[in-house]
C-alpha positions, 0 to 999 in steps of 0.5 A, a space after each residue: 470563533 474566527 480570527 482576522 488574517 491581519 491579527 493572526 499574522 501580527 501575533 505569529 510575527 511577534 511570537 505572541 503565541 499565548 495570545 494567539 491560542 487565546 484568540 483561537 478559543 483555547 484555555 489558559 494554562 501555566 505549566 512548566 516542564 524541564 526536559 533533559 536531552 543529551 546533557 542539556 535541559 530544555 524548558 517547555 512552557 504550556 501556553 494553552 490547553 483544551 480537554 487535556 491536549 496541551 500546547 507547549 513552547 520551547 524557547 532556546 537561546 541559540 538555534 532551534 533544536 535539530 530534528 533528532 533533538 526535537 524528537 527526543 524532547 517529544 519522547 520525554 514530554 509524551 511520558 507526561 502529556 500523551 497528546 500535545 503540540 510543541 512550538 520551538 522558537 529561538 530568543 531572537 524571534 527568527 524561527 518557529 517549528 510547529 511539531 505534532 507527533 500523531 499517535 494513531 492507534 493503528 499506525 506508528 507515531 508520525 512526526 509532522 512539522 511546519 517551519 516558519 521564519 520571520 521573513 515569511 508570511 505565515 500563510 501556511 500556518 494560517 491554513 493549517 490552524 484554521 481547524 484549531 478554532 474552538 467556540 464557547 458554545 463547543 466548550 462543554 462537548 469538546 473531548 480529547 478525541 475532538 481536539 486530536 482529530 482537529 489538530 491531526 487534520 490541520 497538519 495532514 490535509 489532502 494532496 490529491 489536487 496538487 498531485 493531479 495538477 502536477 501530473 498533468 503538467 509533468 506529462 507535458 514537461 517530460 515530452 517537451 524535455 525530450 525534444 531538447 535532448 540530442 545525441 541519443 538515437 534509440 527512442 526508448 533510451 531517450 525516454 529513459 534518459 529524460 526520466 533520469 535527468 528529471 529524477 536527478 533534478 527533482 532530487 536536487 530541488 528537494 535538497 536545495 530547498 533544505 539548504 544543502 547546496 551552497 545554502 541557496 534555495 534556488 541553487 539550480 536557477 542561480 547556477 543556470 544564470 551564472 553559466 549563461 553569463 559566463 558562456 554567453 547567451 548564444 551558447 545554447 548548450 552550456 549548462 548541461 555539459 559545463 555545469 550539470 555533469 560536473 555537479 553530478 559526477 564530480 561534485 555530488 558524486 565524488 568525495 573529493 569535490 573541494 577543488 570545485 568549490 569555486 565553480 559549484 559552491 559548497 555542495 555535499 558528497 552524496 554517494 548513493 549511485 544516483 549521480 554516478 556516470 550512468 550507463 546511458 552516458 557511457 553508451 552515448 558520449 555526445 549527449 547535449 541538452 539545450 539550456 531552454 530545456 532547463 529554463 522551462 523545467 525550472 519554471 515549472 518546478 518553481 510553481 510548487 513548494 518542495 518539501 521533504 516532509 511527506 505530511 506537509 500538504 496544505 497549500 495546494 502547491 506542495 510537492 513531497 517524495 510521496 507525490 513524486 512516487 505517485 507521479 512517476 509510477 502513473 506516468 510510466 504505467 500510462 506510457 507503457 500500458 504496464 497493467 500496474 496501479 499505484 497502491 495506496 498507503 492503507 493497502 501497502 501497510 496492511 499487506 506489509 505489517 501482516 507479513 513482516 511482523 508475523 515473520 519476526 515473531 516466528 523467528 523469535 519463537 524459533 530461536 527463543 521459544 520460551 518468549 512465546 509459549 502459550 501463557 507467556 507474558 507476551 500473550 498476557 500483555 494482550 489479555 491485560 490490554 485487550 482494547 488497545 489491540 482492537 482497532 477503534 473502528 471496531 470499538 466505535 460506540 460499543 460502550 453505548 447501550 443500544 436503543 430499545 427499538 434496536 435491542 429488542 431485535 437481538 434475540 427476535 428476528 421479527 423485531 428487526 424492523 428498524 435495523 435497516 435504517 441509517 444509524 446516527 453518527 452524531 450520537 456516537 453509535 455509528 461510523 459514517 454511512 452505517 445502518 443499524 444492522 451493520 452497527 449490531 454486526 460490528 458490536 457482535 464482532 467486537 464482543 467475539 474478538 474481545 472474548 477470545 483475547 480475554 479467554 487466552 484463545 489468541 496465543 499465536 501470531 497468526 491469530 492477530 491476522 485472523 482477528 485483524 488486531 493491531 499487530 504493529 502496536 502489539 509488536 512495539 508494546 512487546 518490545 517496550 514492556 518486556 523486561 527480558 534482554 534475551 527477547 530484545 536480542 533475538 528480536 533485533 537479530 531477526 530485524 537485522 536479517 529479515 529480507 523483504 522483496 517486491 518482485 515488481 516494485 515500481 516506484 517503491 510503494 511497498 518498499 516504503 511501507 516495509 521501511 515504515 513498519 520496520 523503523 519503529 521496531 528498530 527504534 523500540 529495540 534500540 531504546 530498550 538496549 539503551 535502557 538495559 545498558 543504563 540499568 546494568 552498566 557497560 559490559 553486562 550486555 556485550 551484544 547491546 554494547 556492540 549494537 549501540 556503538 554502531 548506532 551512536 557512531 559520530 558519522 551518523 547524523 541521528 538515530 533515524 538516519 542510522 535506522 533508515 540506512 540499516 533498513 535500506 541496506 539490509 532489509 529492502 530488495 526490489 526488481 522491476 522491468 522498467 529502468 525508470 521505476 527502479 531509479 525513482 524508487 531509489 531516489 525516494 529512499 534517498 530522500 527519506 534519508 536526507 529528510 532526517 538531516 538538518 543542514 549544518 555547514 559547521 559539520 563535515 559534509 554539512 552533517 550529511 552522512 553519504 547515502 548508501 549505494 543500493 544499486 544491487 538491492 534494487 535491480 532492473 529485469 524481468 522477474 519471470 524470465 531467468 534462472 532461479 537456482 543453479 539446479 535450474 541451470 543444470 536442468 536447462 542445459 543438460 544435453 545441450 551440445 558442447 556443454 560439460 559438468 565443468 561449465 556448471 562448476 564454472 558458473 557456481 564459481 562465478 556466482 561465489 565470486 559475485 557473492 564475495 564482491 557484493 559482501 565487500 561492496 556492502 561493507 564499504 557502504 556500511 562503513 562509508 569507506 570511500 577508498 573502496 570505490 573500486 568494489 562497485 566496479 568489480 561487483 558490476 563487472 563480475 555480475 555482468 560476465 555471469 549474467 552474460 553466460 546465463 543469458 546464453 544458456 537461457 537463450 538456447 532454451 528459447 531457440 536463440 543463437 547468440 551468433 545471430 546477433 540481431 535476433 539474439 539482441 531483439 530477444 534479449 531486449 524484449 525478455 530482459 532476463 533476470 537470474 535470481 541466484 546470480 543477482 541475489 546469490 547470498 539470499 537465494 543460495 545461502 539463505 534459501 530465499 527471501 523472508 517476506 515478499 509483498 507487492 502488486 503485480 501487473 494485471 496483464 494477460 500473457 498475450 499483452 506482453 512482448 515476452 514469453 515464459 517457460 516452466 510455470 505451473 500457473 502458465 495455464 491461467 494466462 495471467 502475468 500476475 499468477 506467474 508473479 505469485 508462483 515466482 515469488 514462492 520459487 524465491 522464498 525461504 523455508 518460513 516465508 510470508 507472501 502477500 499481494 493484491 491481485 484481481 478477484 478472479 484468483 478466488 473465483 475462476 477455474 483458470 486460477 485453481 493452479 494459483 490457489 494451489 500454489 498459495 495454499 499447498 504449504 501455507 496458511 492462507 487468508 483472502 480478503 475480497 473487495 468490490 469496485 462499486 460504490 468505492 474502489 481500491 484503485 481510483 483509476 481502474 474498475 476492478 474487484 480485487 483480492 488481497 491474499 496473505 500466505 504464510 508457510 506453516 505446519 497447518 494449512 488453514 484457509 480464511 476468507 472475508 465476504 465481498 466488501 463494499 464501501 464508499 468514499 466516506 468509509 474508506 479510511 476504516 476499510 482495512 481496519 474492519 476486515 473480518 475473516 472466517 475460516 473456510 474448508 481447506 478441502 473442496 471440490 470447486 474452483 472457487 473459494 467462497 467469499 464469506 465472512 461469518 458463521 451464518 454464511 458458512 451454515 447457509 453454504 453447507 445447506 445449499 451444497 447438501 442439496 446435491 442437485 443444481 438448476 442446470 440439471 433441469 435444462 433441456 432443448 425446448 422453447 421454454 426460455 428464461 432470459 437474462 443479461 450477461 453483463 451489468 447489474 451491479 446490485 441485481 440480476 434480471 431474469 424474465 420469461 420474455 425478451 426485454 424491449 430493445 430499440 436501436 436507432 428506431 428499430 426493434 431488436 435484441 441487445 447483445 447483452 441479452 441471452 437465454 437458457 431453456 428448461 425441459 419443463 414449461 411449468 418450471 419457467 416462472 419458478 426458475 425466474 423466481 429462484 434466480 431473482 431471489 436474494 438467495 441466488 444473489 448471495 450465491 452469485 456473490 460468494 462464488 463468482 468473479 462478479 464481472 459477468 453473469 456466466 452460464 455456469 454461475 446459473 447452472 451450478 446454483 443448488 436447486 431441487 426439483 421440488 423447488 421448481 415444482 412448488 406452486 407457491 414459488 411459481 405463483 410468486 414468480 408470476 407476480 414478480 414478473 408482472 411487477 417487474 413489467 409494471 415498474 420498467 421504463 425505457 432508458 435511452 442512451 447515445 452510443 458512440 459506435 452504434 447510435 441511439 439505443 432504448 433499453 427496457 430498464 427494471 426498477 427491481 427495488 420496487 419488487 423487494 417485498 415479493 422477493 422477500 416472500 420468494 426467499 421465505 418460501 425457499 428457506 423451507 426447501 433449503 432448511 434455513 432457520 429464521 436467523 439465516 433467512 433474515 441474513 439472506 433477505 437483508 444481504 447487501 441491502 444498504 447498497 442494493 436498496 440505496 439506503 442513506 449515504 451508503 447506497 449507490 444509485 445504480 438501479 440494476 
C-alpha cells in the first residue's frame, strides 16, 4: 500500500493520525489507557494496531511531556503492551514526538524519537514511515516480529553514506581552517588547536540546535553577523577574539555569566573543562583566526542536520555524536598512521559486557555469596526462562521440523547429500546465507546449551561467556526479579565502585560501550530501590533512602542525567597518546549528558545541570612509557647518583597530596560546587610537579639529562611519559588497580613508533599491541577482567607466546577468531583478528572458537553466534588451536598422536614440491611442476612461488595429495596465522611414512595433478611496478571429488571415523565452493 506525499503531509500537519495509520494499512482500535506519572495522569489512546503492536497517541493540554516523563510513560505502558509506538502531541497542534523504545533481546532498551513541529515539512517522518506500509495481501502472514522489525528499521536507518560524505568534507575543512590560524609556531600545536576549535564549535552546533543558546538554532551564524556588523567587515579578526573566546571562557565556562547577557544572550553554564582556558591558549597568547575561517566552517556544518539523538539517521544529512566520534578517530589515525581502527558497536558491546557484568557478579559473590550459590534463585531464573537468554539467532527456526531429506542425515553420514545446499530463509529455517549443514549445526548447538541450562549445569557467571548467553538481559532480570534487598544493595555498591579503563581510548568507543552497559543496570537497581522503599516505607532501608535522596535531588534534570553523570565520574577512565582523541572522547560524553535534557528557560541554567569536569578521568599520555607503581620507581632509581631514601618518601608524599587534591576536586564535581574552582588548579599543579620529578628519574633510565634541555625535551615529546600511580593514585595504590580493562590497542610494530619501551616481557614480540596487553595486566586489580581485539597472530605465532602466557598465567581465557574474507570486522583493514577475554580466577581454563567467516548479510548476528570449545591449557606449541566443537578436538588429538610430521621426510634432492607462499584465501596450491609465469612476454618465475624437496622421489605425488587435502586445509586454518604459507606450516603437518608410501594416495595425487593442469587458465594482470604478468591460475573447486577421495583414504591412516571425515570433507565448504550468497568468488 502506498500513500501520496501530499496526502501524508496533509494528515500529519492536521494531526489526523488515526486516518494516517488507516491509510498505511493498519487496523482500527479504540483502547484507552490512563497512565499516572509524578502525580499527573496522562491519557493514552490507541489509534491503530497490527498483530498486537499498538500505536498510542498521548495528547496534552500544554507542552509535550519532557524526555524523562516520556520515558516513565513508556515504562508504564510497556507493562500492558510490550511492543508499541507512542506519539505525543499537544492540544494546540504545534508539536509531535514519535517515540519508539526498541527492546531487542540482546541489547538494553533504546529510546528512538523523532520530533515534528507544525512549522516544518514532514519529510523526515515520511522517510521513516515508508517502512510501515502494509497491504491487504500481507494481512494473514504478518506477525508481531514483522511489525517490530519494520518499525525498528524505520527508526534506525543506515548512516554510512552521511558518515563518508561528512568525513571527506571535514578533511578539507580542517586543512582550510588550519590556514586561517595565526600565532602558533609549532605545526603540531596548530593541528591540535584546530581540532580543539572544531571540537568546541561542533559541541555548540549540537546544543544550539537543541535551543540552549539564546533559543537561537543558528546562534553562531547570528553572532558572527552581529559581531561583523559592530566591528566592521574590514576587521578580519573580530569574531574569534571579540566573541568566541568570551563565549567560551566567560560565558559557557563560567557560572557567573549574567553580566554578559547583553552581548552573548542567554547561555548556560556548562563547566566540564571543555571551555576552560586551554594550555595552548596559555602558551600562545596572540592567537588569531580570521572571520573567513568561521564563515567557511559554518557553511559546511549547515549542510547537515545536527541531532543529539544518536538513532536519527534517515535523511542522509544527519550528524550525531556517534558520527563525530568516527570522523575524528578516522581523521586522527589517517593523519598520524597510529595503527588504530574505529571499533564498531557490536564488538565494543561484546567485549564490554563480557568483562563488566561478570566482574559485578563476582563482586556480588565475594560480598554476598548466598545470592549466587549453586541452586540459588538467581540460577533458577536462568532455568525457568531458558530461551530468554539464548540469542534469537541461535534459536532461529528450531521449532520447525527438519525436512525429511535433511533429517535422514542426522544419524547417517551417507544421507547428507542435501546438506550443502542453501537453506531457505523465507520458510523460517535459515538465517541469511546459511546452508543446511550450518542450520543443523546451529540447532545442535541450541539443543546442547538449552540442555545444560535446564539441567542446572550453568551456575557460574563465566558459563554465560562460555556458552555466549545474553548476559546483559540476565543481569537486568536478576535485579528486577529478585525480592532480595541485600542483593540490590551489594550490586549497586559494586556498580558505584567499578573502574573501567581503556588504555588506548581514542575517541571513546569502548568507554561509550561501557556506559551503555552500565546505564540499564543502574536504572534497574534504582527502580528496585524505589519499589522496596515504597513497599517498606521510609526508614526501613536506610541505604536505599540515602541513594534515592541523591538520585532525586532537584539539581539533577532527570534520572538519566544522574546515571550518566555518575558513570562518567565514578566508572570511566581512559588514556591516549593523542591529545585530540582525548578531547573528542570527553566531548562525546558531554553530548551524551546534554542529550538527556530538554531546554527550559524557566528553570535555573535552562534546566541543565553543569557538566562534570573529567579532565582527570581521561588523560593524555603514553600508556607504555612511565612508572606503574612506587616500587618501580624504587627499582629504577636505586644506585642513581645523588638519590636517597628520602626522595622516595617525598614522592610518596607528593602522590598522597595528589590523591587528596583529586578527592576534593571530584567532590566538587559531584556536588556542583562552583565555589571550589580552585580545587582543579591545585590538583593540576600538584600533579604537574609530581610528574616532572618522575619524568626526570625516568629520563635517566633512558640516558637523558634534564640539564641538556633540547635533548631532554625531544625525548619527552616523543615518549610522552605517563606515570600510572601518579595519574590514578587512588585506583593503583589504594585499590590495587582497575577492575575492567577493554580496548583496541594500535596494531603497530616497535620499529614504526618514535619511542622505545623498557621492562616488558612481551617486548620480544616487537608488537605494540602485545605490550599494551601486558601493561593492562600491570595496572589491574586482583579480580580484574580484561578484553581486547588484536591481530590473529596472538594465537598463532611463536613471537606471541609471551603474550599468551601473560593472558593465561593467572586467568581463564577465551579466544574468538575472525577472518577478513569475505566479511571483515574493520572496513578499512584486511586483517584477521582475535578477541581475547581474560578473567582473573582460581582456574586456568582456556576456550577458543573456530576461524569464523561471514559476509555482509550475516554480520548483524556474528557476535551472537560465537561458540566456544574448551582446549587444553597445557601445550607444547606456540599456537592456540582455532577450533569450535568436540569433533575438531578429536581430530586434532588424532593428528597429534602420530608423533611424526612431513618435515621429517625432507631431504636435499631434486624432488621438488612447488607451492605459493602468499594468496590462496580458500585453497593452497601444491604441484610437482613450476606453474607457468610470464612477465612482459618473457617466461620466468613468480616471486610468490617457492618449493621444498623430499628425500624420496616416490613421495612427491603423495605429498602433493596430502598437502592439497581438506585435512591439511583444516590443519593450516587451525594452527597458522593465515596470512602467508610459511615453511613451518608445511613441515609441522602430522604425517607418517605409511601415508607417503600409500600407492592409492600416490595414484590419487597423480590424477589430481592432471586434473589441476587441465582446469588451469592463464590469468593476465597489469602491475603498476612490474608491468604485464600472466600467471597460471588453478580452478581447484573442479577437482573437489578427487580431493574427497584423498581425504577418505587419509582418514584410514589417521583413524578418523565417518563423522570426523564428513566434517573434514565439508569443512569451510560454503566459502571454498562459493555456495549460494555465502560464498566468495576467489578461485584460489
